[in-house]
C-alpha positions, 0 to 999 in steps of 0.5 A: 151772027147766028150759029148751030148750037144749044144752051140746054139739054131742052135744045137737043134731041132726047138722046143727046145732051148740051155739052159745051153748047153742042148737042152730043150723045153723052155715051160718046165720051166713054163715061163708063168702065171696062165692060160696061154698057152706056144708055142715055136716060134723060139725056144723061149717060147711064152705066150698067153692066150687061148680063154675065158681069157684075160691077166692080165696084160700080159699072162706072168703074168697071164690070168684071165677069161673073163666076162661071158655073159651078163644076167638077171637071172640064166636061161640065163647062161649055166651049171656051171655058174650063173648070178651074177652082170649081168654076167654068172659066174662059180660057184663052191663048192670047190677050185677044181672047179676053176682055179689054180689062183682062189679060191672058195669063200663062195658064191660059186663063183670062184674068182681070187687071187690077191695081189693088185688091178692091179691083177684084171680085170677092175671093181674089186678091190683086197679084202682079196687076191681075186678079187671082183667087187668094186671100190676105187674112184668115177671116177671108177663109172658112173656119176649117181653113186658114190663109197660107201663103195667100191661099185659103188651105187646110192647115192640117194638109201641110206636111209635118204640121203635127208630130208622128202619130198625132191627130190634127183638127182645125179650130177657128182657122187654127191647127190643134195637134193632140195624141189620141188615146192611149198614146202619150207625148208632145203632139208637136213632136210625136206620140208614142205608146205609154209602155205601162209597167207589167209583170204579166200579160194580164196586167196589159190591155187588150191587144198588148203583151208584157215584154221586158216589164213593160206592155207593148202593142202586139202585131202580125205586120207593120199595118198593125203598128203606128206609122213610126213603128215596125213589127218585130217579133210580134211586137210593135217597136219604134223606128230610130236612128239613135238612142235619143229617139227611144224612151227610157230603158230602151236603146236603138238596135238595128234601127229599132228601139229595144229594151237594153242599156248602154251602161250600168247607170241605165239599170236598177242598182242591183243590176249591171249593163251586160251585153246591152241587157240589164241583168243581175251580175250574180246570176249564172254562177260565174260571178264568184268562186265556189261556195262564195256568197254573192250580192250586187252593190251599186251594179257590181257583184260583191263576192264574200265568203260565208261565215266559217269560210276563208279564201279568195271569194273570186276563186274559191271559199274553203271551209275553216277548221274550227278548234274543238270546244267540247261541242263537236266531234274532233279529229286527230289534231283537235279540230271539229269534224263531222261524220257523214253517210251521204254527201248531202250531210256535208257543207259546200266544199266538202266530200264525204269520204271514209265516213267523214265530211272532208274539205275538197282541194286542188292546186289553187285551193290550199287546205287549212294549217295542219292538213295537205291535199291528197287525192283532192281532199284535205287530209291531216299532214304537212309538206312544209313548215308553212302547212302547220300552225306557226307554233308547229313544224313539219317533221315527217309530214306531221305537224309537230312541236319542234321543242319536243320532237325527238328530244330537246334540241337545246343545251343544258339549262336552256329554255326552248321557244317555237317561233315561225315554226322553228325551235329557238334556244335561250338562256334563262334570266341569270344565266348566260352561255351558248343555249344550243350548248350550255347555259351557266349562272352569271357571277354578278348582276350589279357592281354591288355584287363584286369586290370594291375594286371591281365592277360588274361587266356586261357579261356578268363578270366581276372585273378590275377596270384597270386591267382592261386593255387600253384603259389608260395611255402609254406610260400612265398610271391607273387606280380604281376610284368608285369602281372606275378606272382613273389614269394619271401620268406618273412623276416626271411625266406630263401629258394626256394620261388617256393617250400618252405621258411624256417624260420631263415637265420640270423646266417650268418649275423654276418659274422662268417667265415674267409677269402675265406670262405662261410657261409651256414645256417643250421637247427642247425645254420650255416656252414663255407666252403672254397671257391672252390680251396682254403683250410684252416680253413674256420672260420680263413682264407682259402688260395687260389691258393697255392704257386702262391698266396703266392707272390701275394699282394691283397688289404684289404679284397681281396682274391686270387684265381687261374684263367687260371694258373695265381694268381687273386685278387678278392672281396670275397662274404662277401666283394663284393664291391671295387678294389681288388687290393686296398680294398674290402668293405662290401657295397652290391648293389646286389638284395636279393632273399628273395624278388626277389625269385630264379629259379625253384629248387633253394634254397635261402641261406645266403652268408656272409651279403646277401641271394643269389640263389644257386642250392642244392647239386646234382643239377646244373644249373643256380640258377636264372632260374632252377636247375635240377638233 
């Protein structure tokens, strides 16, 4: 069955094409992009952009408005357009005033819709699905601008792009900060005046003055100064909030950097920080006392008295009195002086009075030894001993030798010496006595100067030592041996002759005690006790050494004792002589303490047939020398 249709374009009219076996105008399928114009050429749809539009990127995709005419103000544009970013651009109140692929943005401008930057014209980017003027990289901008926040901008136009007083330029899209001549510093932080050192204005450049040893820019108003400076006193000074904003040797005062200091360390070694200024502490004459020298060491004024002066350099330095040596004019007491006719001939601290240079004085400035302060001048004289040299005394307001003034104060044969202003009397060698009354010659100097039974005492007198009080004990007898007193108990007595000799001492002569026992005189008779280490009946026999001594055979009258864990035969005190292995006898050659005496604190008691020295119970020591508690 035959129907209407076609097999090829040739079957259709010139403005139609064979599409799905039907002759159809190919432009009816809207093959072109927004704002594009569709025409049929050779039975095919052809897309093109109408006048005032440009393909984006082809008409088949879309056509965008061409940039409007260049303008500077809205008056340069036609009705319905406004001058925006240098081009006449259509304005709108709703989307209906715009093309189909545009939207009316909040600023009242028609902007093209987009999905990516490529959907927009050159110089535009896709932001929020609409094309806006902008950039993505510096290369999209001119060399003197940079892509900042998606906009081509002059980087030097941004606030605080460079430091204070620095100059900004753009090179290859990048900012370049430099300090202009003659400023110095970090251009990213700030540029400041160089403050070159100077001593006079001639050493500074034109338009500068020498202030505080540095060159400062001169000014009449703030307009003559840098942006961070103010004109103060004809000089440009930097604005500050703290000392950190100022250069070296400057501090922040009244919000301006000014020459000054906060501590000595900010000043040279020969200056100190006084009232926030570096000054020589010696200047002004108030740092040291009168006539004192001043020098600065490590920021501190050091005061000292010059040669031939003395005193407290912080208060006053007084001229020293120099003893006459034959090269100077002498005063009445032997010190150098100087004649004068005018004040110019005298030294510091002196006044020309009565033809002599005399030292000035006041209550705080004492005169040298031998002088007193009278009428503000040091005159020869004294008020107290301390006004005189130590070898002189103040007598009738004059410094005199106390040993010769008004006759000698010492006795016959005595010597006079001066010590600390006072006369001291003493007896010469070989004399003794009261030197203020009389000194007499000594009887002896050593024992050989005395008789054989006397010795030389400490006061130079030959004395019998037995005649000294308390030399021997009660009931004791004394004799001189080698010029020393020797005490002993007389016959019929016993005890310590240095303390007391008691009557008795004959009970033990009968040898009433047994072997290895000792006899001791008592007030009621005698007492027998076994020797140390022995036991038994002291009236019969005391066995010594226990089992070891039982097997040991000793001589007649001998006894046995243990010595170093071995049995040992010995002669007991009642048979002190002989060979203990053969026989012991009562023959005694030992000394008798009744005549020889005992040591200090010891007592003389009978021990068998003899009297021996022994330390009393509760004491110890050598009884022939001394017994102590």
